[in-house]
C-alpha positions in Angstrom: 39.5 48.1 -13.9 37.4 46.2 -11.2 34.5 48.5 -11.8 34.7 48.1 -15.5 34.5 44.3 -15.3 31.9 44.4 -12.4 29.8 46.7 -14.7 30.2 44.4 -17.8 29.1 41.3 -15.7 26.2 42.9 -14.4 25.2 44.3 -18.0 25.8 40.7 -19.5 23.8 39.2 -16.6 20.9 41.5 -17.0 20.8 41.0 -21.0 20.7 37.3 -20.4 17.9 37.6 -18.2 15.8 39.6 -20.4 16.8 37.4 -23.3 15.7 34.4 -21.5 12.6 35.8 -20.4 11.6 37.2 -23.8 12.3 33.8 -25.5 9.9 32.0 -23.2 6.9 33.7 -24.8 8.1 32.4 -28.2 7.9 28.9 -26.9 4.4 27.2 -27.8 3.3 23.7 -27.5 2.7 21.7 -30.8 -0.9 21.7 -31.9 -2.9 18.5 -32.6 -1.6 16.8 -35.6 -3.7 15.5 -38.7 -4.4 12.3 -36.9 -2.4 9.9 -39.2 -2.6 6.6 -39.3 -3.8 4.5 -36.2 -1.2 1.9 -35.0 -2.3 -1.5 -34.7 -2.1 -2.9 -31.2 0.5 -5.6 -30.9 -0.3 -8.5 -28.7 3.1 -9.2 -26.7 3.1 -12.0 -24.3 4.7 -10.4 -21.4 4.2 -13.6 -19.4 6.4 -15.9 -21.3 9.5 -13.6 -21.2 8.9 -12.8 -17.7 8.8 -16.5 -16.5 12.2 -17.2 -18.4 13.9 -14.2 -16.6 12.4 -15.2 -13.4 13.5 -18.9 -13.8 16.9 -17.4 -15.0 17.3 -15.4 -11.8 16.3 -18.2 -9.7 18.9 -20.4 -11.2 21.6 -17.8 -11.1 21.0 -17.1 -7.6 21.0 -20.9 -6.6 24.5 -21.1 -8.5 26.1 -18.2 -6.4 24.3 -19.7 -3.2 26.2 -22.9 -3.9 29.7 -21.4 -4.7 29.3 -19.3 -1.5 28.7 -22.4 0.5 31.7 -24.4 -1.0 34.0 -21.5 0.5 
């Protein structure tokens, strides 16, 4: 019985390797599209949001520092 299971496991492993190797040839990259509409560049000011996040981080850090010193 062990020999049968061992043979079946080897057969399934071999079949799986051949299926995967055969499937690799079928996979191809997508070709260039028709071009389509060109997206308009959006002007997003990163500086304003980053400055607010930096200020909030400094404020939070100072708050935690004051809480730590009170203990």
